[in-house]
C-alpha positions in Angstrom: -27.2 -17.2 21.6 -28.5 -13.8 22.2 -26.9 -11.3 19.8 -25.7 -8.1 21.3 -28.0 -5.1 20.4 -26.6 -2.8 17.8 -24.9 0.2 19.1 -22.2 2.8 18.1 -19.0 1.1 17.1 -16.8 -0.1 19.9 -13.5 -2.0 20.1 -13.9 -5.7 19.5 -14.0 -8.1 22.4 -11.3 -10.5 21.9 -11.0 -12.3 25.2 -12.1 -15.7 24.1 -11.5 -17.3 27.6 -12.1 -21.1 27.7 -12.3 -21.1 23.8 -8.8 -19.7 23.3 -6.8 -23.0 23.4 -8.6 -24.3 20.2 -8.2 -20.9 18.6 -4.4 -21.0 19.2 -4.1 -24.4 17.8 -6.0 -23.2 14.7 -3.4 -20.3 14.5 -0.6 -22.8 14.7 -2.2 -24.8 11.8 -2.5 -21.8 9.7 1.3 -20.9 10.4 2.3 -24.4 9.5 0.5 -24.2 6.1 2.5 -21.1 5.4 -0.4 -18.5 5.7 0.7 -14.9 6.0 0.9 -13.3 9.3 -1.9 -10.9 8.4 -4.1 -13.7 7.2 -3.6 -15.6 10.5 -4.4 -12.6 12.5 -7.5 -11.8 10.5 -8.9 -15.5 10.9 -8.1 -15.9 14.6 -9.5 -12.4 15.7 -12.7 -13.3 13.8 -13.0 -16.5 15.8 -12.0 -14.8 19.1 -14.6 -12.0 18.5 -17.4 -14.6 17.8 -16.4 -16.6 21.0 -16.2 -13.4 23.2 -19.2 -11.6 22.0 -21.4 -14.2 20.5 -21.3 -17.3 22.8 -22.2 -16.0 26.2 -22.7 -18.7 28.8 -21.5 -21.5 26.5 -18.7 -23.8 27.9 -17.5 -25.6 24.8 -17.3 -25.6 21.0 -19.6 -28.7 20.9 -22.5 -26.5 22.0 -22.2 -24.2 19.1 -24.9 -24.8 16.4 -26.0 -23.2 13.1 -28.4 -20.8 14.9 -25.5 -19.3 16.8 -23.7 -18.7 13.5 -26.9 -17.3 11.9 -27.6 -14.9 14.8 -24.0 -13.8 14.7 -24.1 -12.9 11.1 -27.4 -11.1 11.5 -25.8 -9.0 14.2 -22.8 -8.2 12.0 -25.0 -7.3 9.1 -26.9 -4.8 11.2 -23.6 -2.9 11.9 -21.2 -3.6 9.2 -21.0 -4.0 5.4 -22.2 -7.2 3.7 -18.5 -7.7 2.4 -17.1 -7.4 6.1 -19.6 -9.8 7.4 -18.8 -12.1 4.5 -15.1 -12.1 5.4 -16.0 -12.8 9.1 -18.1 -15.7 7.9 -15.4 -17.2 5.8 -12.9 -17.1 8.7 -15.3 -18.8 11.0 -15.9 -21.4 8.2 -12.3 -22.2 8.0 -12.0 -22.6 11.8 -14.9 -24.9 12.2 -13.9 -27.0 9.2 -10.5 -27.5 10.9 -12.1 -28.1 14.2 -14.5 -30.7 12.9 -11.5 -32.7 11.4 -9.4 -32.1 14.5 -11.8 -33.0 17.4 -14.4 -34.9 15.3 -17.1 -32.4 16.1 -20.0 -31.6 14.1 -19.5 -28.6 11.8 -22.2 -26.0 12.6 -21.7 -24.2 9.4 -22.5 -27.1 7.0 -25.4 -26.1 4.7 -25.1 -22.4 5.6 -24.4 -19.6 3.0 -22.3 -16.5 3.5 -23.8 -13.1 3.2 -24.5 -12.1 -0.3 -22.0 -9.3 -1.3 -22.9 -6.9 -4.2 -19.8 -5.9 -6.0 -19.4 -2.1 -6.4 -17.4 -0.7 -9.3 -14.5 1.1 -7.8 -13.9 4.4 -9.6 -10.7 4.4 -11.7 -8.6 7.6 -11.8 -9.3 10.2 -14.6 -6.3 11.6 -16.3 -7.1 14.9 -14.7 -7.0 13.3 -11.2 -3.6 11.7 -11.8 -2.2 15.1 -13.1 -3.4 16.8 -9.9 -1.8 14.1 -7.7 1.4 14.7 -9.5 1.3 18.4 -9.1 0.5 17.9 -5.4 3.9 16.1 -5.0 5.9 18.3 -7.4 9.1 19.6 -6.0 12.7 18.9 -5.1 12.4 18.3 -1.3 13.0 14.7 0.0 9.4 14.2 0.9 8.2 15.4 -2.5 10.7 13.2 -4.3 9.6 10.2 -2.3 5.9 10.8 -2.5 6.1 11.2 -6.2 8.0 8.0 -6.5 5.5 6.0 -4.4 2.6 7.3 -6.5 4.4 6.6 -9.7 5.2 2.9 -8.7 1.6 2.4 -7.4 0.3 3.8 -10.7 2.8 1.5 -12.8 2.3 -1.7 -10.9 -1.0 -1.8 -9.0 1.0 -3.4 -6.2 -0.6 -4.1 -2.9 0.0 -1.6 -0.1 2.0 -4.2 2.0 4.1 -5.1 -0.9 5.1 -1.6 -1.7 5.8 -0.9 2.1 8.0 -3.9 2.3 10.5 -3.1 -0.6 14.1 -3.1 0.3 17.1 -1.0 -1.2 20.8 -1.6 -0.9 22.9 0.1 -3.5 25.9 -2.1 -2.8 24.2 -5.5 -2.8 21.6 -6.5 -5.6 20.7 -9.5 -3.5 19.4 -7.2 -0.8 17.7 -4.8 -3.0 14.3 -5.3 -4.6 14.8 -2.5 -7.2 16.5 -2.8 -10.5 16.2 0.4 -12.4 18.3 -0.8 -15.4 15.7 -3.6 -16.0 12.9 -1.5 -14.7 11.9 -4.4 -12.4 10.8 -4.5 -8.9 10.7 -7.6 -6.7 7.8 -7.8 -4.3 6.8 -10.2 -1.6 3.1 -11.0 -2.0 0.6 -13.0 0.0 1.9 -16.1 1.6 5.6 -14.8 1.2 5.6 -15.4 -2.5 8.0 -13.3 -4.5 7.2 -11.9 -7.9 8.7 -9.4 -10.3 6.7 -6.4 -11.6 7.7 -4.0 -14.3 7.6 -0.4 -14.3 7.5 2.1 -17.2 10.2 4.7 -17.9 8.5 7.6 -16.2 8.2 5.6 -13.0 11.8 4.5 -13.2 12.9 8.2 -13.6 10.8 9.2 -10.5 12.2 6.3 -8.6 15.7 7.3 -9.7 15.3 10.9 -8.4 14.1 9.6 -5.1 16.9 7.2 -4.8 19.4 10.0 -5.4 17.7 12.1 -2.7 17.6 9.0 -0.5 21.6 8.5 -0.8 21.8 11.9 1.0 19.4 11.0 3.8 20.8 10.6 7.3 19.4 7.2 7.4 20.3 5.9 4.0 21.9 2.8 5.7 18.4 1.4 6.6 17.3 -1.6 4.4 13.9 -0.2 3.9 13.4 1.7 0.5 10.9 4.4 1.8 12.6 6.5 4.5 10.9 8.9 6.7 11.4 12.7 6.8 14.2 13.8 9.2 14.7 11.3 12.0 11.4 9.6 11.7 11.2 5.8 11.3 10.9 4.5 7.7 7.3 4.6 6.3 5.1 1.7 7.2 2.0 0.5 5.3 -0.1 2.8 7.4 2.2 5.8 6.8 2.0 5.4 3.1 -1.7 5.1 3.2 -1.8 8.4 5.2 0.5 10.1 2.8 -1.7 9.0 -0.3 -5.0 10.2 1.4 -3.2 13.4 2.5 -1.9 14.1 -0.9 -5.2 13.4 -2.4 -7.0 15.9 0.1 -4.5 18.6 -1.0 -5.6 18.4 -4.6 -9.2 17.4 -4.1 -8.8 13.7 -5.3 -10.3 10.7 -3.6 -7.0 8.8 -3.3 -6.2 5.6 -1.5 -3.6 2.8 -2.3 -6.0 0.2 -3.3 -7.6 2.5 -6.0 -4.4 2.3 -7.9 -4.6 -1.4 -8.0 -8.1 -1.1 -9.6 -6.8 1.5 -11.9 -3.8 -0.5 -13.1 -6.0 -3.6 -13.6 -8.7 -1.6 -15.4 -6.0 0.2 -17.7 -4.4 -3.2 -18.5 -7.7 -4.9 -19.6 -9.2 -1.8 -21.2 -6.0 -1.7 -23.5 -6.4 -5.4 -24.4 -3.7 -6.8 -22.1 -3.8 -10.6 -21.7 -5.9 -11.7 -18.5 -3.3 -14.3 -17.7 -0.4 -11.9 -17.7 -2.5 -9.5 -15.3 -3.0 -12.4 -12.8 0.8 -13.0 -12.9 1.5 -9.2 -12.4 -1.0 -8.8 -9.6 -0.1 -12.0 -7.9 -3.5 -13.6 -8.2 -3.9 -17.4 -7.9 -7.6 -17.3 -8.7 -9.6 -16.0 -11.8 -12.3 -14.8 -9.0 -10.0 -11.6 -8.5 -9.8 -11.2 -12.3 -13.4 -10.9 -12.5 -13.8 -8.4 -9.7 -11.0 -6.2 -10.7 -12.0 -6.4 -14.4 -15.6 -5.3 -13.9 -14.9 -1.6 -14.6 -13.0 -2.4 -17.8 -15.8 -4.8 -19.0 -18.2 -2.0 -18.5 -16.0 0.5 -20.4 -15.6 -1.8 -23.3 -19.3 -2.5 -23.4 -20.1 1.2 -23.6 -17.6 1.6 -26.4 -19.0 -1.3 -28.4 -22.5 0.3 -28.0 -21.3 3.5 -29.6 -19.7 1.5 -32.5 -22.6 -0.7 -33.1 -25.6 1.5 -32.3 -24.4 4.6 -34.0 -27.3 6.6 -35.6 -29.7 3.8 -34.6 
């Protein structure tokens, strides 16, 4: 394989040509295993990209060897972050593992290692930054009530962006509503379609209640989505919520994005001595690996406080 020369970012090549049949079968296998649609798309696009851009002139998967993989990874690392290249590597790894079992072909990734990823501490919000975000949304308009509620729920739960965007609301049928203000509970659908219940505090419940009252007077209150658009616009999607958060952050000079709230929630929970197992349940984590990643900033903060306690006047 001859890897493409680095250049300015361009749209991915996803026309896998003769390699597509196996990729489609791989996608079908992932769907049969109950993988989320986003996961299936991420995995299949990684394989399509590799086949379209990284295997010029080759006519079958049996011709792919470890050198092809290594050269593709080197090319990715020359243009993208280590974390992104690592994600692409793991998608390819799952595909070739499946292909080796399905068609009894050698697995070209046996013995290879993914790109090393150096974890970076994601900065948690300061109290001042959270106050500025609240002030940026302050007001009685529909958009202000909605945006205040979204930020309050993010802050109180650390829920994933897609989970928050997918919330439903039906005031007349609790079975079709994900919000229970009396219990201060929200049902979210996590990865793999797994439901879980998260709690919110009293302040978040008040913000959500104010929004729901404004929502009841909205012209599209009949829609099942909790987060409605302004005027005649469609309900907010995950992309729309992301744009709103970054826009509100820009208004008040805060680097705000949805995933930062997840880190902030996890940091706050652990920093205040919350049990790790309960955090895994609330965040929908099946592996302790995510706990270690999201708990890094809390460990650092605890270590610095311990230093001040132990090393005072040394």
